[in-house]
ZAMARGU-4260 file (C-alpha; in steps of 0.2 Angstrom, whole numbers, plus 5000, padded with zeros to 4 digits):
<rodrens>
0) 5281/5561/5645 | 5266/5552/5637 | 5260/5568/5628 | 5278/5570/5621 | 5279/5552/5615
5) 5262/5554/5606 | 5268/5570/5598 | 5284/5562/5591 | 5274/5547/5584 | 5262/5559/5576
10) 5277/5568/5568 | 5283/5552/5561 | 5266/5548/5554 | 5265/5565/5546 | 5282/5562/5537
15) 5276/5545/5532 | 5260/5552/5524 | 5271/5563/5513 | 5282/5549/5507 | 5296/5548/5520
20) 5297/5531/5528 | 5310/5523/5539 | 5320/5508/5533 | 5331/5496/5543 | 5350/5495/5539
25) 5354/5483/5553 | 5347/5471/5566 | 5337/5485/5574 | 5319/5480/5576 | 5308/5492/5566
30) 5294/5480/5567 | 5292/5484/5586 | 5290/5503/5581 | 5277/5499/5567 | 5267/5488/5579
35) 5267/5501/5592 | 5261/5514/5580 | 5246/5503/5575 | 5242/5499/5593 | 5241/5517/5598
40) 5230/5521/5583 | 5218/5507/5589 | 5217/5511/5608 | 5212/5526/5617 | 5225/5539/5621
45) 5221/5538/5640 | 5223/5519/5641 | 5240/5518/5650 | 5241/5500/5654 | 5242/5484/5644
50) 5237/5467/5652 | 5251/5454/5651 | 5240/5443/5640 | 5234/5458/5629 | 5250/5467/5628
55) 5265/5456/5627 | 5261/5451/5609 | 5264/5469/5604 | 5279/5471/5616 | 5296/5466/5610
60) 5305/5462/5626 | 5322/5460/5618 | 5321/5479/5613 | 5319/5484/5631 | 5336/5487/5638
65) 5340/5483/5656 | 5338/5501/5662 | 5320/5501/5656 | 5314/5484/5661 | 5309/5489/5679
70) 5299/5504/5672 | 5290/5494/5658 | 5287/5477/5667 | 5288/5480/5685 | 5280/5496/5689
75) 5274/5495/5707 | 5259/5506/5704 | 5252/5494/5692 | 5244/5477/5694 | 5255/5462/5694
80) 5259/5456/5677 | 5254/5472/5668 | 5264/5481/5655 | 5266/5500/5658 | 5261/5506/5641
85) 5268/5524/5643 | 5285/5518/5648 | 5286/5506/5633 | 5281/5520/5621 | 5295/5531/5627
90) 5307/5516/5628 | 5304/5512/5610 | 5305/5530/5604 | 5321/5532/5614 | 5329/5517/5605
95) 5323/5523/5588 | 5331/5540/5592 | 5347/5532/5597 | 5347/5520/5582 | 5345/5535/5570
100) 5360/5543/5578 | 5370/5527/5577 | 5365/5526/5559 | 5357/5509/5562 | 5340/5516/5555
105) 5338/5528/5541 | 5324/5539/5534 | 5321/5541/5515 | 5320/5553/5507 | 5330/5564/5518
110) 5346/5574/5518 | 5351/5572/5536 | 5344/5555/5540 | 5347/5546/5524 | 5360/5532/5521
115) 5375/5540/5513 | 5381/5523/5506 | 5365/5523/5495 | 5372/5538/5486 | 5389/5530/5482
120) 5393/5527/5464 | 5389/5509/5459 | 5386/5498/5444 | 5386/5505/5427 | 5388/5523/5433
125) 5404/5519/5443 | 5411/5509/5429 | 5408/5523/5416 | 5419/5535/5426 | 5430/5524/5435
130) 5445/5525/5424 | 5445/5544/5423 | 5442/5547/5442 | 5456/5535/5447 | 5468/5542/5434
135) 5464/5560/5442 | 5468/5553/5459 | 5484/5543/5453 | 5476/5527/5460 | 5478/5517/5444
140) 5488/5503/5452 | 5480/5487/5460 | 5479/5486/5478 | 5495/5476/5481 | 5506/5487/5471
145) 5499/5503/5479 | 5501/5496/5496 | 5518/5490/5493 | 5523/5508/5487 | 5516/5515/5503
150) 5524/5502/5514 | 5541/5506/5506 | 5539/5524/5509 | 5534/5521/5528 | 5549/5510/5530
155) 5561/5523/5523 | 5554/5536/5534 | 5557/5525/5549 | 5575/5522/5544 | 5578/5540/5541
160) 5571/5545/5558 | 5583/5532/5566 | 5598/5539/5556 | 5594/5557/5561 | 5591/5552/5579
165) 5608/5544/5580 | 5616/5559/5571 | 5608/5571/5583 | 5615/5562/5598 | 5613/5571/5615
170) 5606/5587/5605 | 5591/5578/5599 | 5575/5587/5601 | 5566/5571/5605 | 5569/5557/5618
175) 5562/5539/5619 | 5555/5535/5636 | 5552/5517/5641 | 5539/5514/5655 | 5546/5505/5670
180) 5532/5493/5670 | 5534/5488/5652 | 5523/5492/5637 | 5525/5503/5622 | 5538/5517/5624
185) 5533/5536/5622 | 5542/5550/5614 | 5546/5566/5624 | 5546/5580/5612 | 5553/5597/5615
190) 5541/5612/5614 | 5541/5623/5598 | 5549/5639/5604 | 5545/5656/5596 | 5556/5661/5581
195) 5566/5677/5585 | 5562/5693/5575 | 5578/5702/5570 | 5579/5721/5570 | 5579/5722/5551
200) 5562/5713/5551 | 5554/5724/5564 | 5560/5739/5555 | 5553/5733/5538 | 5536/5728/5546
205) 5534/5745/5554 | 5540/5755/5539 | 5529/5746/5526 | 5514/5747/5536 | 5516/5766/5538
210) 5518/5768/5519 | 5501/5760/5515 | 5489/5773/5509 | 5473/5777/5519 | 5457/5771/5510
215) 5439/5768/5513 | 5432/5751/5510 | 5421/5755/5495 | 5436/5764/5486 | 5447/5749/5489
220) 5434/5737/5481 | 5432/5749/5466 | 5451/5749/5464 | 5453/5730/5465 | 5440/5729/5452
225) 5450/5741/5441 | 5465/5728/5442 | 5455/5712/5441 | 5438/5715/5434 | 5431/5703/5448
230) 5414/5712/5449 | 5411/5707/5430 | 5408/5689/5437 | 5391/5695/5444 | 5379/5690/5430
235) 5360/5691/5430 | 5351/5675/5436 | 5343/5673/5419 | 5361/5673/5411 | 5356/5687/5400
240) 5368/5702/5397 | 5363/5716/5408 | 5360/5734/5402 | 5358/5741/5419 | 5368/5758/5422
245) 5378/5759/5438 | 5378/5741/5442 | 5395/5741/5449 | 5390/5754/5462 | 5375/5744/5467
250) 5386/5728/5469 | 5400/5737/5479 | 5386/5744/5491 | 5379/5727/5493 | 5396/5719/5497
255) 5399/5732/5510 | 5382/5730/5518 | 5384/5711/5518 | 5402/5710/5523 | 5401/5724/5537
260) 5385/5716/5543 | 5377/5733/5543 | 5361/5730/5532 | 5356/5741/5518 | 5351/5757/5527
265) 5369/5765/5529 | 5372/5763/5511 | 5356/5769/5504 | 5356/5785/5495 | 5338/5790/5488
270) 5347/5804/5477 | 5357/5791/5468 | 5348/5779/5457 | 5361/5765/5459 | 5359/5766/5478
275) 5340/5766/5481 | 5332/5753/5491 | 5323/5745/5477 | 5338/5744/5466 | 5349/5736/5479
280) 5335/5724/5483 | 5334/5719/5465 | 5353/5717/5463 | 5354/5707/5479 | 5340/5695/5473
285) 5346/5693/5455 | 5365/5695/5455 | 5373/5690/5472 | 5372/5671/5472 | 5384/5657/5477
290) 5390/5654/5460 | 5394/5672/5455 | 5403/5675/5472 | 5413/5660/5469 | 5418/5666/5451
295) 5422/5683/5458 | 5433/5675/5471 | 5442/5664/5458 | 5447/5680/5449 | 5455/5687/5466
300) 5464/5671/5470 | 5472/5671/5452 | 5477/5690/5454 | 5485/5686/5471 | 5495/5672/5464
305) 5503/5683/5451 | 5511/5696/5464 | 5529/5693/5467 | 5527/5696/5486 | 5514/5683/5487
310) 5525/5670/5478 | 5538/5673/5491 | 5525/5667/5504 | 5522/5650/5496 | 5518/5640/5481
315) 5499/5637/5484 | 5502/5619/5489 | 5500/5622/5507 | 5483/5626/5514 | 5474/5626/5531
320) 5456/5624/5536 | 5448/5632/5551 | 5431/5638/5557 | 5426/5656/5563 | 5410/5655/5573
325) 5396/5667/5573 | 5381/5668/5585 | 5364/5668/5577 | 5352/5677/5588 | 5336/5673/5578
330) 5327/5656/5576 | 5336/5646/5563 | 5336/5627/5558 | 5354/5630/5552 | 5361/5635/5569
335) 5367/5623/5583 | 5371/5624/5601 | 5389/5624/5607 | 5391/5631/5625 | 5409/5633/5623
340) 5408/5646/5610 | 5390/5652/5611 | 5385/5651/5629 | 5366/5648/5630 | 5364/5654/5612
345) 5365/5645/5595 | 5377/5649/5580 | 5385/5644/5564 | 5403/5640/5559 | 5411/5648/5544
350) 5424/5635/5538 | 5436/5642/5526 | 5452/5636/5517 | 5467/5648/5516 | 5482/5644/5505
355) 5500/5649/5510 | 5498/5665/5499 | 5485/5671/5512 | 5471/5669/5499 | 5454/5661/5504
360) 5451/5647/5491 | 5435/5640/5498 | 5422/5641/5512 | 5407/5632/5519 | 5394/5637/5532
365) 5389/5623/5544 | 5378/5622/5560 | 5389/5627/5574 | 5390/5610/5583 | 5405/5602/5592
370) 5407/5590/5577 | 5408/5604/5564 | 5427/5600/5561 | 5421/5584/5551 | 5416/5596/5537
375) 5435/5601/5534 | 5437/5589/5519 | 5420/5594/5511 | 5427/5612/5511 | 5442/5607/5501
380) 5432/5597/5489 | 5422/5613/5484 | 5435/5626/5481 | 5432/5642/5472 | 5448/5643/5463
385) 5467/5641/5464 | 5478/5626/5464 | 5473/5611/5473 | 5484/5610/5489 | 5494/5595/5493
390) 5496/5598/5511 | 5482/5603/5523 | 5485/5609/5541 | 5471/5609/5554 | 5469/5610/5572
395) 5468/5594/5583 | 5449/5594/5583 | 5449/5587/5565 | 5460/5572/5568 | 5455/5554/5567
400) 5463/5539/5558 | 5448/5537/5546 | 5450/5556/5542 | 5469/5552/5538 | 5463/5538/5526
405) 5450/5549/5517 | 5462/5563/5515 | 5476/5551/5508 | 5465/5542/5496 | 5459/5559/5489
410) 5477/5565/5486 | 5480/5577/5501 | 5493/5576/5515 | 5483/5578/5531 | 5493/5588/5544
415) 5483/5591/5560 | 5491/5598/5575 | 5492/5587/5591 | 5490/5593/5608 | 5495/5576/5615
420) 5510/5573/5602 | 5520/5562/5615 | 5505/5550/5617 | 5501/5546/5599 | 5503/5529/5593
425) 5515/5525/5579 | 5513/5511/5566 | 5523/5500/5555 | 5519/5488/5541 | 5527/5472/5534
430) 5537/5474/5518 | 5531/5465/5502 | 5536/5447/5500 | 5554/5446/5496 | 5559/5462/5504
435) 5565/5457/5521 | 5570/5472/5533 | 5588/5474/5538 | 5594/5465/5553 | 5596/5481/5564
440) 5577/5485/5561 | 5574/5503/5566 | 5586/5503/5580 | 5580/5513/5596 | 5564/5517/5587
445) 5559/5498/5588 | 5552/5503/5606 | 5539/5514/5598 | 5536/5505/5582 | 5525/5492/5591
450) 5509/5493/5582 | 5506/5485/5565 | 5495/5490/5551 | 5483/5477/5545 | 5486/5477/5526
455) 5475/5463/5523 | 5460/5472/5529 | 5464/5487/5517 | 5466/5475/5502 | 5449/5466/5506
460) 5440/5483/5505 | 5450/5492/5492 | 5437/5491/5478 | 5424/5499/5490 | 5437/5512/5496
465) 5440/5517/5478 | 5421/5519/5475 | 5420/5530/5490 | 5435/5541/5483 | 5426/5542/5467
470) 5409/5547/5475 | 5418/5561/5485 | 5427/5568/5471 | 5412/5569/5460 | 5401/5576/5475
475) 5389/5562/5476 | 5391/5561/5494 | 5398/5572/5508 | 5413/5567/5518 | 5404/5572/5534
480) 5391/5559/5532 | 5403/5546/5528 | 5414/5549/5543 | 5399/5549/5554 | 5393/5532/5545
485) 5410/5524/5547 | 5412/5528/5566 | 5397/5525/5576 | 5399/5527/5595 | 5417/5523/5594
490) 5414/5506/5584 | 5419/5508/5566 | 5411/5498/5552 | 5422/5486/5542 | 5424/5499/5528
495) 5428/5512/5541 | 5441/5501/5549 | 5449/5498/5532 | 5450/5517/5530 | 5457/5519/5548
500) 5471/5506/5544 | 5475/5515/5527 | 5476/5531/5536 | 5488/5525/5549 | 5502/5524/5536
505) 5500/5542/5532 | 5497/5547/5550 | 5514/5539/5555 | 5523/5548/5541 | 5516/5564/5547
510) 5521/5560/5565 | 5538/5556/5560 | 5540/5572/5551 | 5533/5582/5566 | 5546/5574/5578
515) 5561/5576/5568 | 5576/5576/5580 | 5586/5588/5570 | 5575/5600/5561 | 5558/5608/5566
520) 5555/5615/5548 | 5539/5604/5545 | 5532/5609/5562 | 5535/5627/5560 | 5527/5627/5542
525) 5511/5620/5550 | 5512/5632/5564 | 5515/5647/5553 | 5500/5642/5541 | 5488/5641/5556
530) 5494/5658/5563 | 5490/5665/5546 | 5473/5658/5547 | 5470/5665/5564 | 5476/5682/5559
535) 5464/5681/5544 | 5450/5678/5556 | 5454/5693/5566 | 5453/5704/5550 | 5437/5696/5546
540) 5430/5701/5563 | 5436/5719/5560 | 5427/5719/5544 | 5411/5711/5550 | 5409/5724/5564
545) 5390/5727/5563 | 5377/5718/5573 | 5388/5716/5584 | 5397/5703/5574 | 5381/5692/5574
550) 5373/5684/5559 | 5354/5688/5559 | 5350/5678/5543 | 5338/5664/5548 | 5339/5654/5532
555) 5354/5644/5526 | 5355/5652/5509 | 5355/5670/5517 | 5369/5664/5529 | 5380/5657/5515
560) 5378/5672/5504 | 5382/5684/5518 | 5398/5675/5524 | 5403/5672/5506 | 5402/5691/5503
565) 5413/5693/5519 | 5426/5680/5511 | 5426/5690/5495 | 5429/5707/5503 | 5442/5699/5514
570) 5451/5692/5499 | 5450/5709/5490 | 5458/5718/5506 | 5472/5705/5506 | 5475/5707/5488
575) 5475/5726/5489 | 5487/5726/5504 | 5498/5713/5496 | 5500/5724/5480 | 5504/5739/5490
580) 5516/5730/5501 | 5525/5724/5486 | 5526/5742/5479 | 5533/5748/5496 | 5546/5735/5496
585) 5551/5739/5478 | 5552/5758/5483 | 5563/5755/5498 | 5575/5745/5488 | 5575/5758/5475
590) 5580/5771/5488 | 5595/5760/5493 | 5589/5751/5508 | 5596/5733/5511 | 5580/5723/5511
595) 5583/5704/5515 | 5572/5691/5506 | 5569/5681/5522 | 5562/5697/5530 | 5551/5701/5515
600) 5544/5683/5516 | 5538/5686/5534 | 5528/5702/5530 | 5509/5700/5532 | 5495/5708/5521
605) 5482/5705/5536 | 5483/5724/5541 | 5468/5735/5543 | 5473/5751/5552 | 5474/5761/5536
610) 5457/5755/5530 | 5440/5763/5535 | 5427/5750/5537 | 5414/5761/5546 | 5406/5778/5548
615) 5408/5784/5530 | 5402/5775/5514 | 5405/5785/5498 | 5404/5776/5481 | 5414/5786/5469
620) 5419/5774/5454 | 5426/5787/5443 | 5441/5790/5455 | 5446/5772/5453 | 5444/5769/5435
625) 5456/5758/5424 | 5473/5766/5420 | 5474/5776/5436 | 5489/5766/5443 | 5492/5764/5462
630) 5489/5777/5474 | 5505/5787/5481 | 5513/5778/5496 | 5513/5788/5512 | 5529/5794/5519
635) 5533/5782/5534 | 5540/5797/5544 | 5525/5807/5543 | 5514/5809/5558 | 5500/5796/5561
640) 5484/5801/5553 | 5474/5791/5567 | 5464/5801/5579 | 5471/5805/5596 | 5461/5792/5605
645) 5467/5778/5593 | 5450/5775/5586
</rodrens>
């Protein structure tokens, strides 16, 4: 224990020698730590006891919690009145570690342990861009006017819910349950049942899938490039125009190697200049970067939005964010433990945003810890392309009142799913002066509208909240850091509490839409989008089959580039499937089949039985040049080309 304490102290000293020092942001006593470091440097390492007279001037008794007092001041193995030096060393270090995690103490300069509030826009910088930022976020009104609009909307939602509950009568899908012992009532909400699949839809799904032509992954990428030119986004790091011959072949080979997680060996061909190891390594180092992959992805997102079939799936205003987890079997500082997902290993989480047209619009690689869901907002603030979504569906892990507040102030409708929907707290707010509520109030809903939003707290912190919004939208600070800063061990800071109060307005609006007693359209919209995300993750697993499905990149940049390549190839597959599904529907209609639009809207491009991801990698760009048109669709009644064993 003593050796560990000294090692930690020496590490902190090492950082201090290189310009990294600790500074206090609260009442935590850093002076005790600094005195301890000085004392350890002056006394021999083997001296484990301080006398009461010689040691108490260095010991801050208030810093020693009750659980440590006996070990520090009353060790039975030491003389009466002596202070156990080793116990005090470990105690101080433990308190320092906890203070770092509570965000009471910060290290500067540092990315992980610095104070995120220090990076917020302030002073002349904020004033210079304030007007433009707030106009872009539609936050130009003063606090009173803005809150008045939100409160009126919340009041209207409560009244609409009360009217619809009365209209539904005994057939309502929700019921208000009042506890016998008193207290706030609860809602009993019917479970969301599965939507039936008509025979016409089953036939359409099976027929269109059977019509998709068989294709190898490299040929698919060449063909998508002939439509979109997305590979032209890969420019040299020097920004000079390249004169390299066969660059497209090298790029496709690298994308296949990275996305399929198979390494370079299976795609190398010493007889082909574009596929030699030296050429592929050169292209990998100079052309495949985060910015070029994002630019190529933007071209695919735009092409997807122009297909009529994709437009029937949605208008790009709904998106979802979820994580796909990968084990990292090599030592890496950018991997984290999560026994639920990795067992005794470590891993990373690939957070990706997917819109309702099944296009991946942004992604982010984070350490695979249980708190990785706090990065969902950061993913949305760094999109590769496409329209900014208005509504964002996530799972329950991303939920908090503060998250609702941050999403709302940035212009998003946060729509997480709730496992405990019936136990959620609903909130109401006082209408502006002069706008008294009706005598009837909210009718039977008065029993659950028993929590009141503190509007005064929001108005008090409104200038700082706007500054936070401006800093997030301009990428001065990460939302992850702020959420950790605002809520420390369940006790929010004053600014965090203001965001929580602000978020409760939008949270209640979301909850009232979820528990609509007549229609479940809103709930099904969320559920469908999350199902699309899960199906897309299944397709990503099918593509990333090598390794076996483990990311062996040790450094963050390598992990980001590999998973970004996977996202790019995944979008190319979705685009290819969407265009051929659109052509298949058009052909069936031309043949006289009655195809319903509601059936077409439930088709999915997340199919892969017709695509070969493994075993054969041929790079024939000439067969996929511009002007070749689409491949002929297969006869849906022809025998299946799959092997007998279904491989």
